[in-house]
N, CA, C and O atoms as a DFTB+ gen file, in Angstrom:
632 C
 N C O
     1  1      16.644      18.747      -6.585
     2  2      15.347      18.730      -5.934
     3  2      15.510      18.060      -4.566
     4  3      16.107      16.989      -4.456
     5  1      14.983      18.694      -3.547
     6  2      15.137      18.199      -2.179
     7  2      14.000      17.246      -1.813
     8  3      12.835      17.496      -2.124
     9  1      14.360      16.162      -1.154
    10  2      13.358      15.196      -0.707
    11  2      12.369      15.830       0.262
    12  3      11.177      15.526       0.233
    13  1      12.872      16.714       1.119
    14  2      11.981      17.343       2.109
    15  2      10.943      18.241       1.447
    16  3       9.908      18.532       2.047
    17  1      11.202      18.686       0.217
    18  2      10.210      19.480      -0.511
    19  2       9.162      18.590      -1.178
    20  3       8.063      19.047      -1.489
    21  1       9.500      17.335      -1.393
    22  2       8.606      16.406      -2.087
    23  2       7.704      15.621      -1.137
    24  3       6.520      15.417      -1.404
    25  1       8.292      15.188      -0.025
    26  2       7.579      14.290       0.890
    27  2       6.612      15.079       1.763
    28  3       6.971      16.091       2.366
    29  1       5.384      14.590       1.814
    30  2       4.347      15.191       2.641
    31  2       4.455      14.573       4.033
    32  3       4.194      13.386       4.224
    33  1       4.843      15.396       4.991
    34  2       5.068      14.937       6.358
    35  2       3.884      14.124       6.894
    36  3       4.074      13.090       7.535
    37  1       2.679      14.593       6.630
    38  2       1.471      13.931       7.133
    39  2       1.176      12.627       6.387
    40  3       0.257      11.896       6.758
    41  1       1.943      12.334       5.345
    42  2       1.723      11.119       4.551
    43  2       2.881      10.134       4.703
    44  3       3.162       9.342       3.804
    45  1       3.546      10.199       5.854
    46  2       4.590       9.237       6.172
    47  2       3.996       8.237       7.163
    48  3       3.504       8.613       8.227
    49  1       4.052       6.959       6.792
    50  2       3.500       5.898       7.632
    51  2       4.643       4.951       7.978
    52  3       5.179       4.271       7.102
    53  1       5.014       4.908       9.248
    54  2       6.165       4.078       9.637
    55  2       5.796       2.612       9.879
    56  3       6.679       1.760       9.976
    57  1       4.507       2.318       9.975
    58  2       4.070       0.932      10.129
    59  2       2.851       0.699       9.239
    60  3       1.704       0.825       9.669
    61  1       3.139       0.357       7.985
    62  2       2.054       0.084       7.045
    63  2       1.225      -1.102       7.525
    64  3       1.757      -2.072       8.064
    65  1      -0.071      -1.006       7.322
    66  2      -0.958      -2.101       7.712
    67  2      -1.146      -3.096       6.578
    68  3      -1.340      -4.288       6.820
    69  1      -1.091      -2.615       5.343
    70  2      -1.300      -3.479       4.189
    71  2      -0.252      -4.567       4.079
    72  3       0.912      -4.373       4.430
    73  1      -0.691      -5.724       3.581
    74  2       0.213      -6.855       3.431
    75  2       0.479      -7.174       1.959
    76  3       1.339      -7.993       1.638
    77  1      -0.269      -6.517       1.072
    78  2      -0.121      -6.754      -0.362
    79  2       0.145      -5.429      -1.069
    80  3      -0.186      -4.356      -0.565
    81  1       0.750      -5.535      -2.247
    82  2       1.133      -4.349      -3.010
    83  2      -0.001      -3.333      -3.141
    84  3       0.167      -2.169      -2.779
    85  1      -1.142      -3.763      -3.652
    86  2      -2.247      -2.828      -3.894
    87  2      -2.782      -2.220      -2.599
    88  3      -3.188      -1.058      -2.579
    89  1      -2.783      -3.001      -1.518
    90  2      -3.223      -2.472      -0.224
    91  2      -2.298      -1.365       0.251
    92  3      -2.753      -0.347       0.773
    93  1      -0.997      -1.565       0.071
    94  2      -0.006      -0.568       0.485
    95  2      -0.149       0.699      -0.360
    96  3      -0.085       1.812       0.162
    97  1      -0.340       0.523      -1.655
    98  2      -0.525       1.683      -2.541
    99  2      -1.764       2.464      -2.109
   100  3      -1.724       3.691      -2.027
   101  1      -2.858       1.765      -1.834
   102  2      -4.086       2.438      -1.377
   103  2      -3.864       3.169      -0.064
   104  3      -4.331       4.294       0.112
   105  1      -3.157       2.538       0.851
   106  2      -2.892       3.139       2.160
   107  2      -2.104       4.449       2.010
   108  3      -2.410       5.444       2.667
   109  1      -1.103       4.434       1.151
   110  2      -0.299       5.641       0.939
   111  2      -1.091       6.707       0.191
   112  3      -0.980       7.893       0.501
   113  1      -1.879       6.299      -0.780
   114  2      -2.728       7.243      -1.499
   115  2      -3.734       7.887      -0.543
   116  3      -3.972       9.093      -0.609
   117  1      -4.314       7.092       0.332
   118  2      -5.261       7.624       1.322
   119  2      -4.578       8.596       2.285
   120  3      -5.203       9.545       2.759
   121  1      -3.300       8.360       2.573
   122  2      -2.556       9.300       3.427
   123  2      -2.400      10.643       2.721
   124  3      -2.473      11.691       3.363
   125  1      -2.184      10.623       1.402
   126  2      -2.096      11.880       0.645
   127  2      -3.456      12.580       0.578
   128  3      -3.526      13.808       0.602
   129  1      -4.530      11.801       0.495
   130  2      -5.883      12.375       0.526
   131  2      -6.114      13.047       1.881
   132  3      -6.565      14.191       1.943
   133  1      -5.805      12.332       2.961
   134  2      -6.000      12.864       4.315
   135  2      -5.161      14.111       4.553
   136  3      -5.563      14.996       5.309
   137  1      -4.006      14.185       3.917
   138  2      -3.119      15.345       4.070
   139  2      -3.553      16.523       3.197
   140  3      -2.965      17.602       3.268
   141  1      -4.581      16.313       2.377
   142  2      -5.083      17.386       1.525
   143  2      -4.305      17.585       0.230
   144  3      -4.502      18.589      -0.455
   145  1      -3.437      16.660      -0.113
   146  2      -2.640      16.776      -1.345
   147  2      -3.318      16.145      -2.549
   148  3      -2.974      16.448      -3.691
   149  1      -4.289      15.261      -2.294
   150  2      -5.010      14.584      -3.366
   151  2      -6.496      14.784      -3.126
   152  3      -6.998      14.573      -2.022
   153  1      -7.185      15.193      -4.175
   154  2      -8.623      15.403      -4.093
   155  2      -9.343      14.059      -3.958
   156  3      -9.100      13.132      -4.731
   157  1     -10.221      13.970      -2.980
   158  2     -10.960      12.730      -2.723
   159  2     -11.689      12.242      -3.969
   160  3     -11.751      11.039      -4.223
   161  1     -12.238      13.165      -4.742
   162  2     -12.990      12.798      -5.945
   163  2     -12.151      12.139      -7.020
   164  3     -12.681      11.425      -7.871
   165  1     -10.840      12.371      -6.991
   166  2      -9.958      11.779      -8.001
   167  2      -9.188      10.558      -7.489
   168  3      -8.425       9.946      -8.236
   169  1      -9.383      10.213      -6.243
   170  2      -8.616       9.131      -5.622
   171  2      -8.638       7.848      -6.434
   172  3      -7.584       7.263      -6.684
   173  1      -9.815       7.400      -6.849
   174  2      -9.918       6.124      -7.566
   175  2      -9.211       6.182      -8.918
   176  3      -8.619       5.198      -9.360
   177  1      -9.280       7.348      -9.573
   178  2      -8.577       7.505     -10.856
   179  2      -7.066       7.395     -10.663
   180  3      -6.373       6.761     -11.459
   181  1      -6.567       8.019      -9.599
   182  2      -5.128       7.933      -9.305
   183  2      -4.734       6.494      -9.004
   184  3      -3.700       6.012      -9.467
   185  1      -5.566       5.815      -8.226
   186  2      -5.280       4.428      -7.876
   187  2      -5.190       3.577      -9.145
   188  3      -4.267       2.777      -9.296
   189  1      -6.144       3.750     -10.048
   190  2      -6.125       2.998     -11.309
   191  2      -4.861       3.300     -12.106
   192  3      -4.256       2.391     -12.672
   193  1      -4.461       4.562     -12.154
   194  2      -3.262       4.948     -12.909
   195  2      -2.007       4.326     -12.307
   196  3      -1.128       3.867     -13.036
   197  1      -1.921       4.309     -10.985
   198  2      -0.753       3.737     -10.314
   199  2      -0.696       2.226     -10.547
   200  3       0.364       1.683     -10.857
   201  1      -1.826       1.556     -10.399
   202  2      -1.873       0.100     -10.596
   203  2      -1.586      -0.235     -12.061
   204  3      -0.889      -1.208     -12.348
   205  1      -2.117       0.560     -12.984
   206  2      -1.839       0.348     -14.408
   207  2      -0.337       0.434     -14.663
   208  3       0.218      -0.375     -15.407
   209  1       0.316       1.413     -14.045
   210  2       1.762       1.570     -14.208
   211  2       2.495       0.355     -13.636
   212  3       3.470      -0.110     -14.226
   213  1       2.037      -0.161     -12.497
   214  2       2.653      -1.340     -11.887
   215  2       2.544      -2.564     -12.802
   216  3       3.458      -3.386     -12.856
   217  1       1.437      -2.677     -13.509
   218  2       1.225      -3.832     -14.391
   219  2       2.150      -3.792     -15.601
   220  3       2.420      -4.831     -16.204
   221  1       2.636      -2.619     -15.961
   222  2       3.575      -2.498     -17.082
   223  2       4.977      -2.947     -16.677
   224  3       5.801      -3.253     -17.539
   225  1       5.246      -2.988     -15.405
   226  2       6.553      -3.389     -14.893
   227  2       6.676      -2.918     -13.467
   228  3       6.340      -1.778     -13.145
   229  1       7.147      -3.779     -12.632
   230  2       7.217      -3.468     -11.208
   231  2       8.077      -2.245     -10.940
   232  3       9.103      -2.031     -11.586
   233  1       7.640      -1.446      -9.974
   234  2       8.432      -0.305      -9.509
   235  2       9.244      -0.685      -8.279
   236  3       9.846       0.169      -7.629
   237  1       9.251      -1.973      -7.970
   238  2      10.128      -2.491      -6.924
   239  2      11.482      -2.745      -7.559
   240  3      11.670      -3.747      -8.249
   241  1      12.428      -1.840      -7.329
   242  2      13.675      -1.948      -8.087
   243  2      14.774      -2.693      -7.344
   244  3      15.921      -2.717      -7.791
   245  1      14.434      -3.298      -6.218
   246  2      15.407      -4.093      -5.489
   247  2      15.878      -3.408      -4.225
   248  3      15.546      -2.251      -3.967
   249  1      16.654      -4.134      -3.440
   250  2      17.210      -3.625      -2.181
   251  2      16.124      -3.235      -1.180
   252  3      16.367      -2.419      -0.291
   253  1      14.926      -3.814      -1.318
   254  2      13.866      -3.574      -0.346
   255  2      13.067      -2.304      -0.540
   256  3      12.378      -1.860       0.379
   257  1      13.148      -1.702      -1.737
   258  2      12.431      -0.446      -1.961
   259  2      11.607      -0.488      -3.249
   260  3      11.932      -1.201      -4.198
   261  1      10.536       0.299      -3.246
   262  2       9.678       0.442      -4.421
   263  2       9.243       1.897      -4.537
   264  3       9.098       2.602      -3.539
   265  1       9.039       2.330      -5.781
   266  2       8.609       3.704      -6.030
   267  2       7.449       3.702      -7.035
   268  3       7.629       4.069      -8.196
   269  1       6.261       3.288      -6.583
   270  2       5.108       3.389      -7.479
   271  2       4.838       4.857      -7.775
   272  3       5.007       5.715      -6.909
   273  1       4.416       5.141      -9.006
   274  2       4.240       6.536      -9.382
   275  2       3.234       6.680     -10.519
   276  3       2.953       5.735     -11.257
   277  1       2.702       7.899     -10.632
   278  2       1.775       8.215     -11.716
   279  2       1.766       9.721     -11.917
   280  3       2.081      10.495     -11.013
   281  1       1.395      10.113     -13.133
   282  2       1.198      11.521     -13.451
   283  2      -0.282      11.713     -13.775
   284  3      -0.915      10.834     -14.360
   285  1      -0.823      12.859     -13.395
   286  2      -2.235      13.135     -13.660
   287  2      -2.443      14.627     -13.882
   288  3      -1.758      15.461     -13.291
   289  1      -3.401      14.946     -14.745
   290  2      -3.727      16.355     -15.046
   291  2      -4.177      17.113     -13.811
   292  3      -3.813      18.274     -13.627
   293  1      -4.961      16.473     -12.969
   294  2      -5.594      17.166     -11.852
   295  2      -4.683      17.357     -10.640
   296  3      -5.109      17.924      -9.634
   297  1      -3.443      16.895     -10.722
   298  2      -2.497      17.102      -9.628
   299  2      -1.765      18.407      -9.888
   300  3      -1.248      18.622     -10.984
   301  1      -1.717      19.285      -8.882
   302  2      -1.084      20.587      -9.103
   303  2       0.327      20.688      -8.535
   304  3       1.058      21.617      -8.879
   305  1       0.729      19.751      -7.669
   306  2       2.094      19.763      -7.156
   307  2       2.568      18.347      -6.876
   308  3       1.779      17.467      -6.534
   309  1       3.854      18.146      -7.026
   310  2       4.431      16.837      -6.760
   311  2       4.234      16.501      -5.285
   312  3       4.473      17.325      -4.402
   313  1       3.794      15.274      -5.046
   314  2       3.568      14.820      -3.676
   315  2       4.081      13.398      -3.528
   316  3       3.853      12.544      -4.385
   317  1       4.781      13.162      -2.421
   318  2       5.314      11.841      -2.131
   319  2       4.851      11.402      -0.748
   320  3       4.946      12.148       0.226
   321  1       4.348      10.178      -0.687
   322  2       4.032       9.529       0.585
   323  2       5.060       8.416       0.778
   324  3       5.486       7.783      -0.188
   325  1       5.449       8.185       2.014
   326  2       6.407       7.131       2.324
   327  2       5.763       6.158       3.303
   328  3       5.139       6.560       4.285
   329  1       5.927       4.874       3.015
   330  2       5.451       3.841       3.917
   331  2       6.536       2.825       4.197
   332  3       7.290       2.439       3.304
   333  1       6.607       2.393       5.447
   334  2       7.590       1.398       5.862
   335  2       6.876       0.152       6.366
   336  3       5.822       0.234       6.998
   337  1       7.469      -1.004       6.075
   338  2       6.877      -2.274       6.483
   339  2       7.987      -3.226       6.888
   340  3       8.727      -3.721       6.036
   341  1       8.107      -3.483       8.170
   342  2       9.187      -4.331       8.686
   343  2       9.126      -5.747       8.104
   344  3      10.162      -6.351       7.825
   345  1       7.921      -6.269       7.923
   346  2       7.768      -7.639       7.416
   347  2       8.005      -7.739       5.914
   348  3       8.303      -8.816       5.397
   349  1       7.874      -6.622       5.222
   350  2       8.060      -6.629       3.771
   351  2       6.781      -6.955       3.021
   352  3       5.887      -7.627       3.535
   353  1       6.720      -6.468       1.804
   354  2       5.566      -6.652       0.930
   355  2       6.089      -7.143      -0.418
   356  3       7.129      -6.687      -0.892
   357  1       5.363      -8.072      -1.028
   358  2       5.756      -8.568      -2.342
   359  2       5.356      -7.532      -3.396
   360  3       4.169      -7.319      -3.646
   361  1       6.347      -6.897      -4.004
   362  2       6.123      -5.906      -5.053
   363  2       6.588      -6.444      -6.402
   364  3       6.694      -5.696      -7.374
   365  1       6.864      -7.746      -6.455
   366  2       7.428      -8.334      -7.667
   367  2       8.701      -7.579      -8.063
   368  3       8.926      -7.273      -9.233
   369  1       9.517      -7.293      -7.059
   370  2      10.733      -6.510      -7.251
   371  2      11.715      -7.234      -8.168
   372  3      11.670      -8.456      -8.310
   373  1      12.597      -6.459      -8.782
   374  2      13.575      -7.011      -9.712
   375  2      14.437      -8.091      -9.072
   376  3      14.802      -9.062      -9.734
   377  1      14.766      -7.932      -7.792
   378  2      15.603      -8.927      -7.109
   379  2      14.764      -9.997      -6.391
   380  3      15.304     -10.838      -5.673
   381  1      13.436      -9.953      -6.595
   382  2      12.498     -10.922      -6.012
   383  2      12.474     -10.906      -4.489
   384  3      11.998     -11.858      -3.870
   385  1      12.979      -9.836      -3.876
   386  2      12.997      -9.705      -2.421
   387  2      11.821      -8.835      -1.972
   388  3      11.330      -8.015      -2.748
   389  1      11.364      -9.004      -0.726
   390  2      10.276      -8.171      -0.214
   391  2      10.690      -6.697      -0.140
   392  3      11.869      -6.372      -0.003
   393  1       9.705      -5.835      -0.234
   394  2       9.917      -4.386      -0.154
   395  2       9.594      -3.920       1.258
   396  3       8.558      -4.274       1.821
   397  1      10.498      -3.118       1.826
   398  2      10.315      -2.614       3.191
   399  2      10.057      -1.110       3.226
   400  3       9.628      -0.581       4.252
   401  1      10.313      -0.417       2.118
   402  2      10.058       1.025       2.039
   403  2       9.440       1.341       0.684
   404  3       9.943       0.929      -0.361
   405  1       8.337       2.082       0.727
   406  2       7.622       2.455      -0.492
   407  2       7.506       3.973      -0.543
   408  3       7.027       4.602       0.401
   409  1       7.949       4.554      -1.654
   410  2       7.790       5.975      -1.916
   411  2       6.748       6.094      -3.019
   412  3       7.024       5.740      -4.165
   413  1       5.550       6.588      -2.693
   414  2       4.493       6.783      -3.685
   415  2       4.588       8.209      -4.209
   416  3       4.465       9.167      -3.445
   417  1       4.808       8.348      -5.515
   418  2       5.010       9.651      -6.142
   419  2       3.862       9.971      -7.090
   420  3       3.550       9.192      -7.990
   421  1       3.237      11.125      -6.877
   422  2       2.225      11.644      -7.795
   423  2       2.708      12.987      -8.316
   424  3       3.153      13.840      -7.547
   425  1       2.617      13.171      -9.647
   426  2       3.136      14.383     -10.279
   427  2       2.126      14.962     -11.261
   428  3       1.299      14.239     -11.816
   429  1       2.204      16.295     -11.471
   430  2       1.367      16.912     -12.501
   431  2       1.784      16.403     -13.883
   432  3       2.971      16.297     -14.188
   433  1       0.803      16.097     -14.695
   434  2       1.090      15.549     -16.027
   435  2       1.792      16.549     -16.939
   436  3       2.551      16.164     -17.828
   437  1       1.533      17.834     -16.711
   438  2       2.103      18.852     -17.606
   439  2       3.516      19.292     -17.205
   440  3       4.053      20.243     -17.772
   441  1       4.111      18.605     -16.237
   442  2       5.482      18.941     -15.825
   443  2       6.348      17.686     -15.776
   444  3       6.820      17.298     -14.707
   445  1       6.560      17.040     -16.944
   446  2       7.309      15.777     -16.956
   447  2       8.754      15.919     -16.477
   448  3       9.307      14.978     -15.907
   449  1       9.369      17.074     -16.699
   450  2      10.747      17.262     -16.237
   451  2      10.819      17.292     -14.712
   452  3      11.790      16.812     -14.127
   453  1       9.797      17.852     -14.068
   454  2       9.754      17.846     -12.602
   455  2       9.577      16.415     -12.076
   456  3      10.151      16.040     -11.054
   457  1       8.774      15.631     -12.793
   458  2       8.578      14.227     -12.418
   459  2       9.913      13.486     -12.483
   460  3      10.258      12.734     -11.572
   461  1      10.653      13.703     -13.558
   462  2      11.964      13.052     -13.706
   463  2      12.939      13.519     -12.634
   464  3      13.701      12.714     -12.097
   465  1      12.925      14.808     -12.317
   466  2      13.794      15.326     -11.250
   467  2      13.445      14.691      -9.905
   468  3      14.331      14.347      -9.122
   469  1      12.147      14.539      -9.648
   470  2      11.711      13.920      -8.393
   471  2      12.145      12.458      -8.345
   472  3      12.622      11.981      -7.315
   473  1      11.978      11.752      -9.455
   474  2      12.406      10.351      -9.515
   475  2      13.912      10.253      -9.278
   476  3      14.376       9.366      -8.562
   477  1      14.662      11.154      -9.873
   478  2      16.114      11.155      -9.700
   479  2      16.500      11.380      -8.241
   480  3      17.403      10.720      -7.726
   481  1      15.814      12.314      -7.575
   482  2      16.097      12.591      -6.166
   483  2      15.775      11.377      -5.297
   484  3      16.537      11.030      -4.395
   485  1      14.642      10.736      -5.577
   486  2      14.230       9.576      -4.797
   487  2      15.185       8.402      -5.033
   488  3      15.680       7.796      -4.083
   489  1      15.437       8.089      -6.300
   490  2      16.324       6.968      -6.607
   491  2      17.742       7.242      -6.145
   492  3      18.447       6.322      -5.731
   493  1      18.171       8.503      -6.212
   494  2      19.507       8.846      -5.736
   495  2      19.693       8.533      -4.268
   496  3      20.753       8.064      -3.854
   497  1      18.661       8.792      -3.482
   498  2      18.760       8.483      -2.046
   499  2      18.624       6.990      -1.797
   500  3      19.384       6.415      -1.016
   501  1      17.656       6.357      -2.459
   502  2      17.391       4.942      -2.213
   503  2      18.496       4.018      -2.741
   504  3      18.579       2.855      -2.344
   505  1      19.328       4.531      -3.621
   506  2      20.421       3.709      -4.136
   507  2      21.591       3.636      -3.148
   508  3      22.518       2.848      -3.332
   509  1      21.539       4.455      -2.113
   510  2      22.609       4.478      -1.102
   511  2      22.270       3.512       0.039
   512  3      21.244       3.642       0.707
   513  1      23.156       2.551       0.236
   514  2      22.918       1.520       1.253
   515  2      22.709       2.113       2.651
   516  3      21.818       1.681       3.383
   517  1      23.521       3.090       3.016
   518  2      23.398       3.677       4.352
   519  2      22.043       4.369       4.520
   520  3      21.419       4.257       5.575
   521  1      21.587       5.081       3.492
   522  2      20.280       5.736       3.547
   523  2      19.184       4.700       3.768
   524  3      18.325       4.879       4.631
   525  1      19.210       3.614       2.991
   526  2      18.194       2.574       3.129
   527  2      18.223       1.953       4.521
   528  3      17.177       1.730       5.131
   529  1      19.418       1.679       5.015
   530  2      19.546       1.051       6.336
   531  2      18.898       1.924       7.416
   532  3      18.143       1.426       8.252
   533  1      19.196       3.226       7.395
   534  2      18.599       4.125       8.385
   535  2      17.088       4.255       8.174
   536  3      16.328       4.333       9.139
   537  1      16.657       4.276       6.915
   538  2      15.229       4.374       6.626
   539  2      14.493       3.162       7.176
   540  3      13.444       3.307       7.804
   541  1      15.032       1.964       6.946
   542  2      14.382       0.743       7.429
   543  2      14.304       0.699       8.948
   544  3      13.438       0.024       9.504
   545  1      15.197       1.407       9.621
   546  2      15.219       1.422      11.086
   547  2      14.344       2.520      11.693
   548  3      14.156       2.550      12.909
   549  1      13.816       3.404      10.882
   550  2      13.026       4.533      11.385
   551  2      11.817       4.035      12.174
   552  3      11.118       3.112      11.756
   553  1      11.589       4.668      13.323
   554  2      10.482       4.285      14.200
   555  2       9.395       5.347      14.270
   556  3       8.324       5.108      14.828
   557  1       9.669       6.525      13.703
   558  2       8.695       7.617      13.786
   559  2       8.779       8.479      12.535
   560  3       9.727       8.382      11.756
   561  1       7.783       9.310      12.361
   562  2       7.776      10.272      11.254
   563  2       8.973      11.201      11.394
   564  3       9.625      11.537      10.405
   565  1       9.261      11.616      12.625
   566  2      10.424      12.486      12.855
   567  2      11.715      11.819      12.413
   568  3      12.582      12.475      11.835
   569  1      11.856      10.515      12.679
   570  2      13.051       9.785      12.236
   571  2      13.193       9.865      10.721
   572  3      14.282      10.121      10.207
   573  1      12.096       9.647      10.011
   574  2      12.116       9.672       8.544
   575  2      12.446      11.071       8.044
   576  3      13.303      11.238       7.176
   577  1      11.771      12.070       8.587
   578  2      11.984      13.431       8.105
   579  2      13.397      13.930       8.436
   580  3      13.984      14.678       7.655
   581  1      13.936      13.527       9.570
   582  2      15.317      13.895       9.918
   583  2      16.289      13.264       8.935
   584  3      17.237      13.913       8.492
   585  1      16.061      12.008       8.594
   586  2      16.910      11.330       7.616
   587  2      16.853      12.044       6.267
   588  3      17.886      12.257       5.632
   589  1      15.654      12.413       5.829
   590  2      15.506      13.121       4.549
   591  2      16.227      14.466       4.593
   592  3      16.904      14.846       3.637
   593  1      16.078      15.178       5.698
   594  2      16.735      16.477       5.851
   595  2      18.257      16.327       5.814
   596  3      18.946      17.103       5.152
   597  1      18.772      15.337       6.520
   598  2      20.220      15.104       6.525
   599  2      20.717      14.732       5.132
   600  3      21.791      15.163       4.712
   601  1      19.933      13.936       4.425
   602  2      20.306      13.565       3.059
   603  2      20.333      14.800       2.156
   604  3      21.270      14.992       1.381
   605  1      19.289      15.640       2.265
   606  2      19.237      16.864       1.465
   607  2      20.464      17.751       1.730
   608  3      21.070      18.286       0.802
   609  1      20.812      17.892       2.998
   610  2      21.973      18.722       3.353
   611  2      23.265      18.139       2.805
   612  3      24.139      18.877       2.351
   613  1      23.390      16.815       2.845
   614  2      24.614      16.194       2.325
   615  2      24.712      16.348       0.807
   616  3      25.810      16.453       0.261
   617  1      23.564      16.361       0.128
   618  2      23.566      16.540      -1.321
   619  2      23.893      17.979      -1.707
   620  3      24.489      18.230      -2.754
   621  1      23.495      18.922      -0.848
   622  2      23.747      20.345      -1.125
   623  2      25.230      20.680      -1.058
   624  3      25.693      21.620      -1.704
   625  1      25.967      19.907      -0.276
   626  2      27.398      20.184      -0.137
   627  2      28.232      19.512      -1.228
   628  3      29.449      19.690      -1.272
   629  1      27.600      18.756      -2.092
   630  2      28.329      18.068      -3.171
   631  2      28.478      18.944      -4.379
   632  3      29.064      18.525      -5.376
């Protein structure tokens, strides 16, 4: 699964305004709403589902990254928003370090295998130190999307 197929270009925020976990999640969710990937009427339900998932265990898996996620019946296609924060956000990450990149993943509930494939693609990229370093340095949406495209191409040749 290619990252460029998952990430909604209009939902990439290179300078998150939120300073707390829930604020950042809301900001990214609102970017998906603005991009037309999430129905405004279901926004609060999605937010509750994402926060509920966070309370079961942090999606901040260390190395400055977090992947909050949820599945819902009313979502018809996998959508990912990306947010970057130079100052970092406390996500209660496994390594207790601030999070500088957040990938918010929403998936259709009736396609759990697609959700797992998307998680694998996201974690596969974020587990690479060089990918994270370039991501943290991104200054524009184009920078982020170029990095994702280059990553996808490098994975295709493996």
